[in-house]
VEXKOL-677444 format. One line per 4 residues: number of its first residue (from 0); their letters; for each residue x, y, z of C-alpha. Coordinates in pm, 1 decimal. Layout:
<pts>
NUM	A	X,Y,Z; ... .
</pts>
This chain:
<pts>
0	MDRE	9432.2,11945.7,12564.3; 9303.2,11819.5,12890.7; 9366.8,11448.9,12903.4; 9109.1,11375.8,13164.4 .
4	HPPW	8822.5,11546.3,12982.2; 8908.3,11551.6,12611.4; 8650.6,11728.2,12397.3; 8459.4,11488.9,12178.1 .
8	MLVH	8510.8,11667.1,11850.9; 8549.8,11524.8,11505.8; 8812.5,11613.3,11255.6; 8632.3,11736.5,10945.4 .
12	LLMI	8858.3,11656.3,10660.1; 8728.5,11693.1,10314.6; 8470.2,11815.4,10201.3; 8111.8,11797.7,10103.5 .
16	LPAA	8094.9,11692.4,9746.6; 7853.4,11882.2,9524.6; 7508.7,11774.6,9627.2; 7266.2,11725.1,9352.9 .
20	AGSG	7018.3,11456.5,9282.3; 6723.1,11358.9,9493.1; 6675.6,11018.2,9642.2; 6498.8,10885.2,9335.9 .
24	APVT	6779.3,10968.8,9090.1; 7040.5,10705.3,9018.6; 7364.4,10751.6,9202.6; 7650.1,10792.5,8957.6 .
28	DLEN	7904.3,10934.7,9204.0; 7944.8,10999.7,9574.2; 7764.4,11317.0,9498.3; 7547.3,11362.0,9802.5 .
32	AAGK	7777.9,11188.1,10046.3; 8016.4,11358.3,10283.3; 8266.6,11191.2,10509.6; 8488.1,11272.7,10800.1 .
36	LVFY	8792.7,11114.7,10957.9; 8818.7,11073.3,11331.2; 9154.4,11010.2,11499.1; 9185.0,10824.4,11832.2 .
40	QTEG	9496.4,10746.6,12030.6; 9519.5,10514.5,12330.0; 9771.6,10555.3,12610.3; 9732.5,10309.3,12894.3 .
44	NATY	9368.1,10295.1,12989.1; 9284.8,10636.1,12840.6; 9167.1,10709.7,12487.6; 9202.3,11057.6,12343.2 .
48	VRDT	9039.7,11220.8,12043.0; 9295.5,11411.4,11837.3; 9090.2,11684.2,11676.3; 9369.2,11925.7,11579.9 .
52	GELA	9551.4,11709.8,11324.9; 9839.4,11645.7,11566.4; 9928.0,11291.4,11670.1; 10176.2,11141.1,11912.7 .
56	SDVP	10449.0,10916.6,11781.5; 10480.8,10553.9,11894.2; 10124.7,10556.2,12024.7; 9857.2,10315.5,11895.4 .
60	TETM	9636.0,10515.6,11660.7; 9297.0,10439.6,11518.6; 9143.4,10637.1,11233.7; 8778.4,10590.4,11148.4 .
64	FELF	8587.9,10704.1,10840.9; 8231.3,10809.7,10903.8; 7999.6,10846.0,10603.8; 7731.7,11109.8,10615.4 .
68	DPQR	7435.8,10962.6,10421.6; 7107.3,11109.8,10542.5; 6924.6,10984.1,10232.0; 7053.0,10632.2,10289.6 .
72	NFSA	7154.7,10601.7,9928.1; 7443.7,10374.1,10024.5; 7265.6,10155.3,10275.5; 7299.1,9847.4,10052.7 .
76	AKFT	7636.0,9937.9,9904.7; 7963.3,9761.8,9964.5; 8265.8,9974.2,10047.9; 8637.8,9925.6,10007.5 .
80	YTWD	8897.2,10144.5,10177.7; 9255.0,10210.9,10078.4; 9457.5,10397.2,10341.6; 9781.2,10567.0,10240.6 .
84	LGNG	9943.6,10678.0,10564.8; 10199.5,10902.9,10396.9; 10498.8,10716.5,10540.4; 10515.2,10455.5,10265.2 .
88	EVIQ	10262.5,10225.5,10429.1; 9935.0,10140.7,10246.4; 9655.4,9944.4,10412.6; 9347.9,9806.3,10231.6 .
92	GTEP	9031.6,9666.2,10380.8; 8654.1,9659.7,10386.5; 8615.6,9817.6,10729.3; 8594.1,10196.0,10772.7 .
96	VVRY	8868.6,10188.7,11035.8; 9243.2,10143.3,11028.6; 9487.0,10081.5,11313.1; 9850.2,10186.6,11292.3 .
100	HYSE	10109.7,10412.8,11453.8; 10372.5,10658.1,11336.6; 10715.4,10567.1,11467.9; 10887.5,10893.4,11373.2 .
104	PGNY	10781.2,11254.1,11425.9; 10720.5,11464.0,11117.8; 10455.3,11591.9,10879.2; 10245.5,11338.7,10689.0 .
108	TLRL	9948.5,11344.2,10453.5; 9696.3,11069.3,10517.6; 9492.0,10980.1,10206.1; 9182.8,10761.9,10196.5 .
112	DVGV	9032.2,10621.8,9876.0; 8675.7,10499.9,9924.9; 8524.9,10261.6,9669.1; 8150.6,10187.6,9654.8 .
116	NMAQ	7980.5,9901.6,9474.0; 7609.1,9979.5,9441.5; 7506.6,9670.1,9243.6; 7659.9,9362.5,9098.5 .
120	YAPS	7698.1,9496.7,8746.7; 7709.2,9865.9,8825.1; 8039.6,10051.3,8799.5; 8223.3,10128.7,9120.8 .
124	LTGV	8209.5,10475.0,9270.2; 8509.3,10635.8,9432.1; 8574.7,10920.1,9668.7; 8900.8,11065.3,9800.9 .
128	YSKN	8958.9,11209.7,10147.9; 9289.4,11343.3,10277.9; 9427.3,11512.9,10582.7; 9762.6,11666.2,10673.8 .
132	VQVL	9878.6,11543.3,11013.0; 10171.1,11644.8,11227.7; 10329.7,11373.2,11438.1; 10501.4,11485.7,11756.8 .
136	DAIK	10695.8,11307.5,12027.8; 10501.4,11301.0,12349.9; 10680.5,11438.6,12655.6; 10810.5,11126.6,12825.1 .
140	SIEL	11067.7,11249.7,13075.1; 11228.0,11555.3,13234.9; 11583.7,11497.6,13354.4; 11799.4,11716.2,13576.9 .
144	EGPS	12143.3,11751.7,13416.6; 12313.0,11981.9,13667.9; 12410.5,11914.6,14031.2; 12148.7,11872.8,14301.2 .
148	DYTV	12325.4,12088.7,14563.7; 12386.2,12462.3,14547.8; 12517.5,12752.3,14760.6; 12335.1,13040.9,14921.9 .
152	SQDS	12369.2,13388.1,14764.7; 12537.5,13262.5,14450.1; 12407.2,13273.4,14095.1; 12308.4,12913.0,14023.3 .
156	SVAF	12230.4,12748.2,13691.6; 11985.6,12456.6,13683.4; 11984.7,12260.5,13355.2; 11723.7,12015.7,13228.9 .
160	HVDG	11666.9,11789.1,12932.6; 11310.9,11734.3,12811.3; 11231.5,11427.6,12602.5; 10956.9,11551.6,12369.1 .
164	SPPM	10888.5,11744.5,12051.0; 10915.9,12121.9,12065.0; 10773.7,12377.8,12077.4; 10689.9,12327.4,12443.7 .
168	WVCW	10556.2,12546.1,12719.1; 10746.5,12523.6,13046.4; 10603.1,12647.7,13375.4; 10841.3,12638.8,13675.2 .
172	RFLK	10881.3,12773.7,14028.3; 11108.5,12722.1,14331.7; 10952.1,12633.1,14667.1; 11139.3,12705.3,14991.2 .
176	NCLP	11145.5,12403.4,15222.8; 10926.0,12228.8,14962.8; 10617.7,12396.3,15108.4; 10337.0,12473.5,14860.7 .
180	DLTS	10276.4,12840.8,14798.0; 9926.8,12911.3,14674.3; 9985.6,13285.7,14646.6; 10261.2,13274.5,14386.1 .
184	GCTL	10229.9,13148.9,14032.9; 10483.8,12990.8,13805.5; 10712.2,13141.1,13543.6; 10606.8,13050.1,13188.5 .
188	TMLY	10878.1,12995.4,12928.7; 10852.1,12892.8,12562.9; 11099.4,12618.4,12473.2; 11202.2,12561.4,12111.9 .
192	ENSL	11458.0,12289.6,12184.0; 11501.6,11997.5,12420.6; 11727.9,12165.1,12675.3; 11637.2,12422.2,12936.7 .
196	ELNH	11862.2,12626.4,13166.0; 11724.4,12822.3,13459.8; 11918.1,13088.6,13651.8; 11828.3,13137.9,14015.3 .
200	TFTS	11982.8,13275.3,14336.1; 11891.5,13095.9,14657.6; 11851.8,13322.8,14958.8; 11838.7,13060.9,15234.9 .
204	AGVH	11993.5,12725.2,15313.0; 11801.9,12400.5,15338.3; 11597.5,12182.8,15105.7; 11420.4,12353.5,14816.6 .
208	CLDI	11188.1,12201.3,14557.8; 11161.7,12288.5,14192.3; 10817.4,12225.4,14045.5; 10825.2,12209.2,13667.3 .
212	SVRN	10547.2,12138.3,13418.7; 10606.8,12089.0,13044.5; 10348.2,12046.5,12770.5; 10324.4,12047.1,12396.0 .
216	DISK	10025.2,12009.3,12166.5; 9970.8,11641.7,12242.8; 10101.4,11573.7,12592.6; 10180.3,11718.1,12932.9 .
220	LQTS	10418.1,11612.3,13209.1; 10472.9,11753.7,13557.1; 10743.8,11661.9,13807.2; 10936.2,11797.8,14105.4 .
224	FSLY	11304.5,11794.2,14204.1; 11457.9,11832.9,14550.9; 11758.1,12064.7,14567.2; 11987.4,12101.9,14869.4 .
228	VRRN	12122.6,12452.2,14933.2; 12420.6,12482.2,15169.4; 12566.7,12783.6,15342.1; 12847.7,12983.7,15190.7 .
232	DHSH	13165.4,12850.8,15360.9; 13380.5,13132.6,15225.3; 13172.3,13400.6,15393.5; 13196.4,13216.6,15727.0 .
236	LLFI	13571.7,13183.8,15691.3; 13604.7,13553.9,15614.7; 13396.9,13636.8,15920.9; 13613.3,13413.6,16144.2 .
240	LSCA	13935.0,13565.9,16009.8; 13801.4,13916.8,16065.7; 13710.0,13836.2,16426.5; 14051.2,13678.9,16484.6 .
244	AVLV	14224.9,13986.0,16346.0; 14024.8,14212.6,16578.9; 14110.1,13998.6,16881.5; 14482.0,13989.5,16796.8 .
248	ATFS	14489.6,14366.3,16755.1; 14309.7,14416.3,17088.6; 14544.6,14188.2,17284.6; 14848.3,14347.4,17118.7 .
252	FILV	14732.6,14693.4,17223.2; 14673.5,14579.6,17583.1; 15015.0,14414.6,17597.0; 15190.9,14726.9,17471.3 .
256	ITCR	15012.2,14949.8,17724.5; 15092.7,14710.0,18012.4; 15463.1,14660.0,17938.4; 15558.2,15016.4,17849.4 .
260	PWQQ	15594.0,15162.6,18210.5; 15806.2,14864.7,18317.5; 16044.5,14916.2,18028.2; 16072.6,15288.0,18099.4 .
264	SKSQ	16156.5,15234.2,18471.4; 16412.2,14973.4,18380.3; 16589.8,15203.9,18142.1; 16637.1,15481.1,18399.0 .
268	VVAS	16972.8,15489.6,18577.0; 16970.2,15636.1,18926.2; 17290.8,15724.6,19114.7; 17286.6,15677.3,19491.3 .
272	SNAA	17534.2,15729.1,19773.7; 17592.4,15457.6,20024.0; 17750.6,15508.2,20359.8; 17878.7,15245.6,20598.6 .
276	FLKD	17931.4,15317.4,20963.3; 18208.3,15106.7,21106.0; 18308.2,15109.4,21470.7; 18659.8,15007.0,21553.1 .
280	QDSG	18841.9,14995.4,21878.9; 19216.1,15047.7,21900.2; 19453.2,14900.0,22148.1; 19418.3,15193.8,22383.9 .
284	GQSE	19050.1,15118.0,22441.8; 18925.2,15416.8,22243.1; 18656.1,15372.1,21982.0; 18678.0,15507.0,21627.3 .
288	IVFN	18390.1,15564.6,21386.2; 18478.4,15509.9,21022.7; 18255.4,15652.4,20740.7; 18282.3,15466.7,20412.1 .
292	FSSM	18120.1,15644.9,20111.5; 18085.9,15495.1,19767.3; 17889.7,15573.7,19452.5; 17701.5,15298.2,19271.0 .
296	EKGE	17428.2,15281.9,19018.0; 17090.7,15130.3,19070.8; 17094.0,14768.5,19003.7; 17439.9,14692.2,19148.4 .
300	REPL	17445.5,14419.6,19405.9; 17793.6,14461.6,19559.3; 17775.1,14465.3,19942.9; 17844.1,14797.2,20098.4 .
304	VLQH	18100.1,14656.8,20341.3; 18319.0,14561.9,20047.1; 18311.0,14904.4,19890.9; 18644.6,15085.4,19873.2 .
308	GTQY	18593.8,15449.5,19936.9; 18732.0,15737.2,20136.4; 18741.9,15670.8,20505.2; 18706.2,15944.5,20761.6 .
312	Y	18813.2,15910.4,21120.7 .
</pts>
């Protein structure tokens, strides 16, 4: 029911008693009188008409009996009212209104006994009116039970607890960057208990908002939660490790290609002949040329003049 514009409808309870006599006939019963019970509940500065037989618990309630007497047969009568609320509480009075509240949800039968005194020595007339009412807990709060931060591209579970009487209708949607989206509607879910679990996968990092609206037959509550979605650290780490592996493999390949010719040239052994030309003069003043040949491998550092080889004169 819309709280701002509640329909002004009356709860017709029981029942038009058999109509009979005209206005001139003596009234021996509430025979041509009909009555109705009207339920009002006040929350804050607003007053609501409960026309479906469903009331909110722990809310001040006022029930009024309205007598339908077009012939004005009871204009001079005195009335007494006995209200049995169905929860063990009985209220008596002379006013056609009773004020009370139900503290616990459940099903109750409200019974009203109406007594009419037409004259001082005339017998009292009675009429009985009853109504079955269902008392529900109004939706008072919606609490987020899970964490408020989540990870991109992972199946996330968002849990809530709703303080109210089921069944309840839940309408929810996720908003990226908390920006309103007028093109998309909400997802409607029927809730038969007080807990709700939503499964969702976030596709981008940042701040997201969850708009959620819950209502039952007597109340409605809407709220919003801010959720922080962070990037997936494992995917970044895997990407970094993959890049590092590619770089290591590339540098290793370059190093192998660069060092391979140097190793091959170092492993080759080359034999070379060395000759030393020595000029010597004897005592007779004649010169002699001496050839000194030796074999050595590449890499030897022994001076040629120290080589011992075959000398030719």
